[in-house]
N, C-alpha and C positions, 0 to 999 in steps of 0.2 A: 181662531181657526188656522192650522198650520199652513204655511205657504208652500205649494208643491214645487219640486224639482223640475228642470227641463234638462233633457239630453242634449249635450253639447258636443261637437267635434272640433277639437283643438287645431285640427290642420285647415279648417275650413277658413278662419280668420282670425286676426290677432284679438278681435273682441272677444271670440269663444275661447282662446287661449287664456285671456285674462280671466275669464269667468271661472273656467277649470282650475285655474292655480288658486284661485281664491277660495273655492269650495274645497279644494285638497288641503289648503294650510289650514283653513277653518276646523276641518275634521280631525286634521293630524293633533291639533291642541284641545280637541273635544269643545269647540266653543260655539254656542249657539248663536243665531242672527240677533237676538234679543241682546245678549251679551257683547257681542260685538258692536251693535248699534251703540251701546253705552261706552264702549272704548274709545271709538272714532268720532263719535258724535254725528252720525249720519243716521237717519231713519232706516228701520228695519225694512221698508218698503223700497228705498232706494238700494240698499245692499243686495236685497233680493234682485233687483233688476239688473245690478251689474253682475252679480254671481250668475244670472241666467243670459247674460249678453244682450237683454233689452235696454240698458241704459249705459251711457257713456261713463267711464270711471274719471271724471273731470278732476283736476287738482283742487283741492291738496288730499284727494282721498288716497291716492297711492303712496306719499310720503307716511301718512297715518297708518296704511296697512303695513307697511315695511316696518315700521316701529313696533305696531301689536304684535307682529309674528316673528320679530327679530331675522327679517330676511335680507337685511342690508339694503341694496336698491333694485331688488328683483321687481317689484310691482312699477317702481318708478321707469324702469327698463321696459317693461311691457306697455306703459302707458305711452311711450315713445313709438312703439310699433304700432299702436291702435292710430294715434295720430297719423302717422304715415299711410295708413291704410288707403288704397286708391279709391277715388269717387265711387266706381260702381259697387264696391263692397258696402260703402255708407247708405248708398241710395237702396241697395237689397234690404237694409235693415229699416229704411224708411218705408219700403213696401209692407214688408212684414208688421209694422205697426198700422200702415194704413188700412189693411185688411181688417183690423181688431178696433179701428177707431170709432169713437161714438160721435165725433165732430172733426170734420176735416176742413181747413180754411186755406185757402190758396191764393197767390198772386201770381199772374202772369204778364210779364212786362213786354215781351216780344213774341210769344206763341200761346196759342190756346192750352190750358193745363190738359195732361193727358187723360184725365178722366172724363174730358169732354170732346175729345178728337173723333173725328170721323176716321175711317179706314184709309179714304183717299188722303186726307190731310197727314195722317201718320206716314203714309208711303211717301210723301213728298217730302217731309222733314227728314225721314231716314236716308232717302237718296241722296240727300245735300249734307247729310253728316257724314260721320267716320264708320259707319255699320258696312260690313262686307255685304255684298250682293246676296250671298247665301243665308245671311243672318236676318235680312229684312222681314221676310215672313215669319220667322220665329219671333221676332221682337214685337210685330203688328199683333200677333197671335196673344203674345203676353200682355199687351197693353189693353187689348179689347178684353182679355180676361179680368183685368183689374176694374174695369168699368162695371162688372156685374154687382160689385159693393154697392152700387146706387140703384139696383134693381131687386136687391132681395126683400124678404118678408120684413126685415128692420133695418132699413138702410141708415147711414149715419146721416147727421145735419151736415150738408156739404155747401159751403159758400165759397164762390169764386169771385174775385175781383180782376178785371182786365183793364190794362192800359188801352185808351183807345187805339193806339198804333198796332194793336193786334188786328184790329178789324180791317185795317186799310192794306195791311202786308199780303200781298197776292202769293201765299204758299201754294204751290201747286197749279197756279193759274185761276181765272176766273170760275171755271167750273166749279172747281175743289172748293173755292173759298165761298162761292154762293152755297154750295151744299153745307159747308162747316157753320157758316152764320146762321143758316136755316135750323140747322140742329141745336143751336144754342138757346133759341126762342122758347121752347116748351119747357125749358128748365130755369128760365129766368126768375120764375116766382112761384114755387110750389112748396107742398108742406114740408119738404125736406130739402129742397134747393134753393138757391138764390145767387143770381148773376148781377153784379154791378160792374160799371164802366167807369174809369176814370177818364173824363174828357181832357182834351188838350189845353181847354182854358183852365184846368184846376192848377196848371204849371206842375213845378217838380214836386215829386213826392218820394218818400222813404226808399222804395225798392225798384227805382227806375232801372237799374242795371242787371238784375236777375230775377231769380225764381224764389217764392218763398212760400213754404208748406207748414201749417201748424196742425198737429196731429194730437187730439185729445181722446184719451181713453177711458174707458168705462169708470175706472178709479179716480177720473179727474186729473191725471198727471198729463202734461202736455210736452211734445217733444217738438223742437224746431228744425227743420231742415232748410238749408240756403244754398243756392247754387248759381255760380257766376259762369263765365264762359268756359271755363276749364278746371273748376275745381268745385267741389260741394262739401259742406260742413254739416254737422249734426251737433246741436246744443240741448242738453236736458236741465241744465242748471237752473235754479230759480230766479237769478237775476236776469240772466239772459231770456228766458221765458216770459218773464213779465214784461220786459220792454219791447220785445217782439209782438206780444198781445197787445200792448197799449200803441205801438206804432201801427199795427193792423187796425184796432179800433178809429184811429185818427184817418186812416185811408178810407176806410167806410163812410166816414164822415164827408170826405172830399170827393166820393164817387156819387153817381147819379142813382137815385131810388131805383129799384128793380124795374117798373115801369118804364121810366124815362131811359133806362139802360137798354131796354128791348126796343124802344124806337129808335135810339142810336143804332143799334144792330140791324133793325130793317132799313134803316137809311143808307147804311155802308153796303147794304146786299145790293142797292139799286146799281151801283156801278160795275157790279160782277154779273149781272143778268145780260142774255136769258140764261136761265139756271138749267142746264143739260147734265145728264148723268156723267159724272167724271170718268175717263179712261183709265182704267187699273190694270 
């Protein structure tokens, strides 16, 4: 079956410019994706993902493309632009994949993952962040819109692991936190959602300093998004993905089972009661 093309806007991102140039040069020399796959020793699926800006053109693919098309260092230079692309652009791509994912696995070291946040919790986070006051309502609407993926007719398998610190950090005050923790409980162990907590007693774990998101599409390809305090990175090369999946599985083993995690969440709620509606 032929793989369909996707309309790109080169001015929108370096990734889309890269994909546009790849498609243009491939068509100039009348080379099919099958033939290019043989020349550069990358799968047709991966090349299609790069060409449609759905996968990162990780080294050494750029060098191989320059050799295949005789383009000097064109694609190597474009890769430099893709690497420098700022974090919001990268996270936008992460959101595109999230909307199509069959499985979403996430770890939150310091805050509740976006797909699980209440409106008041979001608002408290954004007020303390770098968002301009006029942008907060739009960002909240966007994040709430993302959560619809968990409520559709065919929701993805969603698995969240939280560090216990997330349960005790009073984001927005007691009422906001009480509401937020209460919102986690119905999702702790359902047919398509799982929440686990890594207790303090587990000691150090692999991703203590940031956020990790693993997005697996229906074709079983997985993309990794990692975010620290000031930067975010996307990876879809096999070695990195395999390593992160293994590390995530090990974290599951260190975390409490869903039922015990729910009990820990309920216990954390006690210090935030009485649970009154937050002021927004």
